C-alpha positions as CSV (number, residue, x, y, z in Angstrom):
1,N,12.1,1.4,-5.2
2,P,8.6,0.6,-6.5
3,V,7.5,-1.1,-3.3
4,V,7.8,0.6,0.1
5,I,6.5,-0.7,3.4
6,Y,6.3,1.4,6.5
7,S,6.5,-1.1,9.3
8,K,7.3,-1.7,12.9
9,S,9.8,-4.4,13.7
10,W,7.6,-6.1,16.3
11,C,4.3,-6.0,14.3
12,P,3.0,-9.5,13.2
13,Y,0.9,-7.9,10.4
14,C,4.0,-6.2,9.1
15,S,5.9,-9.6,9.1
16,K,3.0,-11.2,7.2
17,V,2.9,-8.6,4.4
18,K,6.7,-8.6,4.2
19,G,6.5,-12.4,3.9
20,L,4.1,-12.2,1.0
21,F,6.4,-9.9,-1.0
22,K,9.3,-12.2,-0.2
23,K,7.3,-15.2,-1.4
24,L,6.5,-13.4,-4.6
25,G,10.2,-12.6,-5.1
26,V,9.6,-8.8,-4.9
27,K,12.3,-6.6,-3.5
28,V,10.9,-4.0,-1.2
29,V,12.2,-1.1,0.8
30,V,11.1,-1.5,4.4
31,V,11.1,1.5,6.8
32,E,11.0,0.3,10.4
33,L,9.3,3.2,12.1
34,D,10.2,2.1,15.6
35,E,13.9,2.3,14.7
36,L,13.6,6.0,13.6
37,V,14.3,8.9,16.0
38,E,11.5,10.7,14.2
39,E,9.0,7.9,14.5
40,A,6.1,10.0,15.7
41,D,6.6,12.6,13.0
42,V,6.8,10.0,10.2
43,Q,3.7,8.2,11.6
44,A,1.8,11.5,11.8
45,A,2.8,12.3,8.2
46,L,1.6,8.9,7.0
47,K,-1.7,9.3,8.7
48,R,-2.2,12.7,7.1
49,M,-1.3,11.3,3.7
50,T,-3.3,8.0,3.9
51,G,-5.8,8.4,6.7
52,Q,-4.4,5.2,8.1
53,S,-2.8,5.2,11.6
54,T,-1.8,1.6,11.7
55,V,1.1,-0.4,10.2
56,P,1.9,-1.8,7.8
57,N,1.5,1.0,5.3
58,V,2.2,-0.4,1.8
59,F,2.9,1.7,-1.3
60,I,3.3,0.3,-4.8
61,G,4.5,2.7,-7.5
62,G,4.0,5.6,-5.1
63,K,0.3,4.7,-4.6
64,H,-0.9,3.8,-1.1
65,V,-2.6,0.3,-1.3
66,G,-3.3,0.0,2.4
67,G,-2.3,-2.4,5.1
68,C,-1.8,-6.2,5.5
69,D,-5.4,-7.2,4.8
70,D,-5.7,-4.9,1.9
71,T,-2.5,-6.2,0.3
72,H,-3.5,-9.8,0.8
73,R,-7.0,-9.1,-0.6
74,L,-5.4,-7.6,-3.8
75,H,-3.3,-10.7,-4.1
76,S,-6.3,-13.1,-3.7
77,Q,-8.3,-11.1,-6.2
78,G,-5.4,-11.4,-8.8
79,K,-4.8,-7.6,-8.7
80,L,-1.5,-7.5,-6.8
81,I,0.8,-9.0,-9.5
82,P,-0.4,-6.7,-12.3
83,M,0.1,-3.7,-9.9
84,L,3.6,-4.8,-9.2
85,Q,4.3,-5.4,-12.9
86,G,2.9,-1.9,-13.7
87,A,5.2,-0.4,-11.1
88,K,8.2,-2.4,-12.5
89,A,8.7,-4.2,-9.2
């Protein structure tokens, strides 16, 4: 899937970013880290890859775009929709 969100089920920022994609009608793959046996390993790998230790971790077209604020900023700047279109989301 072109859009992947690494999330935790209890996280309000994760809910907010998932809500944005739902509002935009974009299908996403959500990986709820707190529901994985290997949660700590996946979280550590994400930190190594992105430098970000918090969730949500949003990827569009395989590119890390950041967290909730970053994603909403892209949307308010008019950059999110073109990114999604470029990723065929």
